[in-house]
C-alpha positions in Angstrom: -35.6 -54.0 26.6 -32.7 -54.4 24.2 -35.0 -53.5 21.3 -36.1 -50.3 23.1 -32.4 -49.4 23.6 -31.6 -50.1 20.0 -34.6 -48.1 18.8 -33.7 -45.2 21.1 -30.1 -45.2 19.8 -31.2 -45.4 16.2 -33.6 -42.4 16.8 -30.8 -40.3 18.4 -28.5 -41.1 15.5 -31.2 -40.2 13.0 -31.8 -36.8 14.8 -28.1 -36.1 14.8 -27.8 -36.9 11.1 -30.9 -34.8 10.2 -29.6 -31.8 12.2 -26.3 -32.0 10.5 -28.0 -31.9 7.1 -30.3 -29.1 8.0 -28.1 -26.9 10.2 -25.3 -24.5 9.2 -22.2 -26.1 8.0 -19.2 -25.3 10.1 -16.1 -27.3 9.6 -13.3 -27.4 12.1 -10.0 -28.6 10.9 -6.5 -28.3 12.3 -5.5 -26.0 9.4 -8.1 -23.4 10.3 -7.4 -23.2 14.0 -4.7 -20.6 14.7 -3.3 -19.7 18.0 -4.2 -16.2 19.0 -0.6 -15.1 18.9 -0.3 -16.1 15.2 -3.6 -14.4 14.4 -2.3 -11.2 16.1 0.9 -11.5 14.2 -0.9 -11.8 10.9 -3.0 -8.8 11.7 0.1 -6.8 12.6 1.8 -7.8 9.4 -1.3 -6.8 7.4 -1.4 -3.4 9.0 2.3 -2.9 8.4 2.0 -3.9 4.7 -1.0 -1.5 4.3 1.0 1.3 6.0 4.0 0.6 3.6 1.6 0.8 0.6 0.1 4.1 1.8 3.7 5.4 2.3 4.7 4.4 -1.1 1.7 6.0 -2.7 2.3 9.1 -0.8 5.9 9.2 -1.8 5.0 8.9 -5.5 2.4 11.7 -5.1 5.1 13.9 -3.4 7.7 13.1 -6.0 5.2 14.0 -8.8 4.5 17.3 -7.1 8.3 18.0 -6.6 8.9 17.4 -10.3 6.0 19.5 -11.4 7.2 22.3 -9.2 10.7 22.2 -10.6 9.5 22.2 -14.2 6.9 25.0 -13.6 9.5 27.2 -11.8 12.0 26.7 -14.6 9.3 27.9 -17.1 8.4 30.8 -14.9 12.0 31.8 -14.5 12.4 31.7 -18.3 9.5 34.3 -18.5 11.0 36.6 -15.9 11.1 35.4 -12.3 10.3 32.5 -9.9 6.7 32.2 -8.8 5.7 32.7 -5.1 3.0 30.2 -4.8 1.7 26.8 -6.0 -1.5 28.2 -7.5 0.5 30.7 -9.5 2.2 27.7 -11.0 -1.1 25.9 -11.7 -0.3 23.3 -9.0 -2.2 22.1 -5.9 -1.0 20.0 -3.0 -3.2 17.3 -1.4 -4.8 18.1 1.9 -2.6 15.7 3.7 0.5 17.6 2.6 1.8 20.7 4.4 3.7 22.9 1.9 5.9 25.9 2.3 7.5 27.9 -0.4 10.5 30.2 -0.2 12.0 32.3 -3.0 14.5 35.0 -3.6 16.1 36.3 -6.7 18.5 33.3 -7.0 16.4 30.3 -5.9 13.0 29.0 -4.9 12.3 26.1 -2.6 9.3 24.0 -1.9 9.2 22.1 1.4 6.6 19.3 1.8 5.7 17.7 5.1 3.2 14.9 5.0 1.0 14.9 8.1 1.2 11.2 8.6 4.9 10.6 8.0 8.2 11.3 9.7 10.1 12.3 6.6 9.9 15.5 4.6 10.8 16.6 1.1 12.5 19.5 -0.6 12.5 20.7 -4.2 14.8 23.6 -5.2 15.4 25.5 -8.4 18.3 27.9 -8.5 20.4 30.0 -10.9 23.9 28.6 -10.9 26.7 29.8 -13.2 24.2 31.3 -15.6 22.1 28.2 -15.8 19.2 26.7 -13.8 19.8 23.7 -11.4 17.2 21.6 -9.7 17.4 19.3 -6.8 15.1 17.1 -4.8 15.8 15.8 -1.3 14.2 13.6 1.3 15.0 13.7 5.0 13.8 14.1 8.6 11.1 16.7 9.4 13.3 18.4 12.0 15.4 20.1 9.3 12.5 21.6 7.4 13.0 25.3 6.8 16.5 25.5 8.0 19.1 27.1 5.9 21.9 24.9 4.6 24.9 24.8 2.3 25.4 22.2 -0.4 23.0 20.0 -2.3 20.7 18.9 0.5 20.3 19.7 4.2 22.6 17.7 6.5 21.3 14.1 6.9 19.0 14.3 3.9 19.2 12.0 0.8 19.4 13.5 -2.7 16.7 12.2 -4.9 17.8 14.0 -8.1 20.1 16.8 -9.1 19.8 18.2 -12.6 21.6 21.0 -14.3 19.8 22.8 -17.1 
């Protein structure tokens, strides 16, 4: 009877060992086990970091467009007058950017509102004391299109101001 019990135990251990060698390897360690709150926190952090990266890429794209707009309008003014559209300047805005241009005999403005952000952007080129002056600003979307005095709309941040 003892020998049968030993043989049965040996057979069970042999089967367990063989199944461990043949079956998929899954290790479980304390380092790999995370509470669900920590996993959710990590996922939230990853989403936030991705959103920040997208925002930074978008901001660089907008700043490039603002700078190109200012240079192109300065060139157009040199040849006679400000241009009335981005295509006339040889520029295009990405699909995720809503752009509006305003111009008169003294100044031209480009307002840019990204669809996925809460901030907006402004580039302006104006004649000032016989010279051209450019400025770029960033601020809340609520002020887009409003008339203002000074360098930037109230509550907006100046990105650059150049006098030519």
